[in-house]
N, C-alpha and C positions, 0 to 999 in steps of 0.2 A: 398295561397290566403289570402287577408285581411279578418279576421274572420267575421266581420259584417260591412255592408256598412256604417252605421252611425258612426262607429269607425274612419273612415277616417277623419271626421271633428274634431276629437280629435288630429289628427296628422297634417293635413294641415290646417293652420289657419293664421290669420293676426291680428296684434295689431294696432288699429287706432292711438294710441299716440306714436308709435315707430318712431324714426328718419329714420329707414331703409325703403326704398321704398317697397310698398306692393308686387310687383312682386318678389323682392328678398326674402321677407319673405316667400312667397309660395315656392320658390326654396329651401331655407334653411330649412324650416320645412319638406319638402319632403326628403331632404338629411338626416336630423336628424332621420326621420322615418326609413330610410334605415339602418342607423348606429345602431339603437336600435333593428333592426330585426322585426319591425312592418310592414315594406314594403319589399317584396322580389322580386326576378327575376320572370317575367311573371305576376306579379300582375297588374291588370287593374286600372288606375287612373280615376277619374270622368271626364266627358266631360267638355269642356270649358264653356258651358252654365250652367252646374251644379255648377262648382266652382264659376262662376260669381254670380249665384243666392244665394248659401249658404253663401258665404263670403261677399256678398254685395260689390263686386268690378267690375270694367268694364271688358268687354271681352278682350279689348286690354291689360289690366294688366295680365290676365290669359294667353293669347297668348304669351306675352313676357316672362312669367315665363316658360311656356312649351318649348318655343323656346330655352331658356337658358339651360334647362335640356337636350334637344336634342343635342345642341352643345357640352355639356359635355359627350355625348355618353351614357346617362343614360336612356333616354326616346325614344321610337319609336312610330310612329302612324301607325296603320293598317287600311287601307281603309275599311269603313263600319263597323268597329269593335271598334275602339277607340284608347286610349293611353295606352301603356304597358311599364313596367320596363324591359329593356333588359340587363342592366348591373348595378351591385352594387359596382363596383370597381372604386373609384374616390378619388381624392385628397381632403382631408377635407378642407372646406373653413375657412378662418380666421373669428373670431368673436371678436369684440373689445368693451370694456367698456370705454366710453368717459365721463369723470367727470369734469365739469366746475364749478367754484365758483359762477358765476352769468351769466345772459344774458345781452348782450350789443351789440352795433353796431360792435365794433371791435372783440368781441367774435364770432359773426356771420361770420365775415371774416375768422377767424381761422377755424371755423367749415366747411364752404363751401370749402375752399381750401383743408382741410384734406380729406373730402369726395370725392372731385373731383380727387385728386391725388391717392387715394386708388383704385378708379375705382368701378365697380359694382360687384365685387366678394367677398366683405367683408361686413358682417353684423355689424351694429353699434347700441349698446344700449347707449342712451344719457341721462345723469342725471345732474341736477343742484342742488347744496347744499346751495346756497345763503350765502356763507361765514360762514355758521353755522357748527361748528366742530362736534356737536353731530349728525347732519344729515349726515355729511360726514362719520363719524364712522359707523353709522347705515347702510349706503349704502355699504361701503367696507366690513363690517362684513357679510352682507347678500349675497354679490356677490362673495366673495373671492374664494369659492369652485366651482363656476360655470365654465363651459368649455370655458373660454375666452382665446384667444391667447395672448391678450395684454390688459393692463389697462393703459389708457392715462389720466393723472391727472394734473390739475392746482391747486396748493396748497396755497390758500389764506384764512385766517381765522380772524375773529374779536377777538376771544380768543380761543386758542387751549390748554390752561393749560399746555403747554410744552409737550403734548402727541401726537403731530402729527406724530413724528417718529415711535412711538409705533404702530399706526394704519397703516401707510404706510408699516411697516414691515410685515403686514399680507399678502401683495402682493408678490408673488414669484419674485425674482429679474429679472429673464429672461423674465418676462412678463411685467415689469414696464417701462413706459416712463413718465418722469416728464417734464411738459411744463412750460415755463416762469420763474419760480422761484424755486431754489433748496430747498430741505428740510434739515434744519440744522442737522448735525450729522448722516445723512443717509449713511450707509456703503454698500459695495457690488458693483457688476457690473450691471449697468442698463443704459437704454438709456435716453437722455435728450436733449431738445432744450431750451436754457436758454438765459436770458438777463443778461448782466453785468452792473447792474444798476449804480454803482458809475462811472465806466469808460464811459458808454454811455452818461450820462447827461453832464459830463465834456467835452467830445469831441464834443458833439452837440453844447454846448454854445460857444466853441472855434470857431466853424464854422461860427457863426453869431457875432463874436467879434466886427467887424467893426460897425455893426448896434447897438450893445449894448453900444458902446462908446458914442452914442448920449444921453444916460441917465446916471444918477448918482447912482441910487439905484436899486438893484435887490431883488425881494421878491418871495420866493417859498411858495405857499399855500399848506401846508401839514397838513391836519386835524388831530386832536387828535383821538385816537382809530380807526385809519384807518388800512387797510391791506397792505398799501404800504411799501416796504422795506426801512429801515433806510439808506441804502446805497445811495439812491437818495439824501437825505439831505447831506450826507457826500461829495458826488461828487459836489453838488452845492456849498457848503461852501468852499471846496478846490479851486474851480474855482474862487470864489469871492476873496479869499485871494491871489491867485497867480496873478490875474489881477487887483488887487487894486479896487474892487468894494465894495460899502457899501451893504453887503448882510444880509438879514433877513429871518427867517422862520416864516410864519404866520399860526397859527393853527385854525383861524376862520375868514374867509373873511367877515362875516356879521358885525364884529366889527372893520373892517379896514377902515380908512379914505384914500381914493385913492387921490394921489396928482400928480401934474405935475413932470416929470423927473423920474418916476418909471417904472420898467418893472415887470410884474407879470407873474409867471409861475404856471399854475394850473394843478392839477392832475385829479380832479373829474369834471365830466360834470356839476353837479349841481352848483359847485363853479364858473364855467365859466359863467353861466347864471347870477349869483349874481354879479360877477365882471363887466360884460358888462353893467348891469343895473346901477351900481354905477358910472361907467365912463360916461354913457350917461346922467344920472341925474345931474352930476356935470358939464355938458357941456364941457367935455374934448374930445379931438380928439384921437381916437385909431390910433396908429402908428406915431403920432406926439407928443402929450403931454404925453401919456401913452402907453407903449408897452405891448403887450400880446403874450405869448407863451403858447400853450396848449399841454399837454401830450396826446399821442395817436391820430393818424390820423384817421379821418372819412370823408366820402364824403361831409358831411354838412359843415365842417370847411373850405372847399374851397370857400364857398359861403358867410358865415356869415361875415358881416361888410367888404365886398369886399375881404375876405380871411384872415383866422387866421393862423399865423405861428405855425407849429407843430413840435415837436420832438417825434419820435415814432419808436418803433420796427416795423419791417415789418410783419404784421399779416398774410398776404398771404404766405410769406415764412415760417413762423412758422408752419402753418398747413401743408404745403407741406413737410417740413423737418421731421415732426413727422410721416407722412405717409411713407416717404422713409425709416425711421428707421424700420418700421414694414415690408415693402416689402423686404428690404434688410437683415432683421434679424440682425440688427446692434445694438450694445450697445454703440455707440459713444455719446459723449457730444458735441453738436453743438451750437456754439455761434450764436444767431440770429442777422441778420443785423439791425442796428439802423440808422434811416434816419432823415434828417432835410428838412422840406418843408417851404421855406421862402416865406412869403406873406406880405400883406400890413399892418398887425397889428404890425409889428416891424420896 
């Protein structure tokens, strides 16, 4: 039997800031209690009303968690007596550490797709390190020895001092999945869903070549001290050279004089706002006098200025592919699809 009734609330609990649904937190904390020997066969669990009151969650949440435990064959209900543990032999659920560099509209698309594809049998601890290498290192160092089945990492930093490989190496290779961008020099066998930045932008611009022919100059807005891969610049400049465009890399759109006959390709959302303001203030027509192509598809870009043309990796597919690597126990490297959405801004 559980030694003291109050001890059960040290075992079964929820974290209000966790990305994992509360009913799953109750399920997973119960399973963890069984694994640790704190909960045994024939132990009685608190009633639905007790759990609802003590953890400040709805009855529906508790009912859903108990129903899940029943479906797993772990819990049984005895009329007029309550809920009892009938079996402690179960397949250990997966627990994933998901580590993003920042929050954004397209990162939410990845997250939602990832969670949806994994289903409700996986616990997810979600952290954001805001492109700060020291915070990234702190999180990995603190979590590396916890009982995660996988670490899913998006590695973008303002300044990593060349030590990102050293930190990522703290993660066991069989548990590592890299998203979006490879870590230079990282060895071993691990899973990845990646963008081929140089190839992707080159091919995307090729797909809209007929529209680009209406302009004389192409400009890529690539801010200094950004996290974006240099391969984007390389693919852009190769395209301009191969198709005889006057191509330039702009490191600060605030200092740029926007003129007729130019196409701007922006990477950052803030730069897109500044660019559009400059175009409108100069009484230029988007898609006629000046072309605009924006990196990374978001729903809002379908509406802005009657539609902004985007070149973008498929964020839904990225989240889905990462989840499939976990579910299939795969260490494949999957090239993520890159798409062009042609709209009136070009």
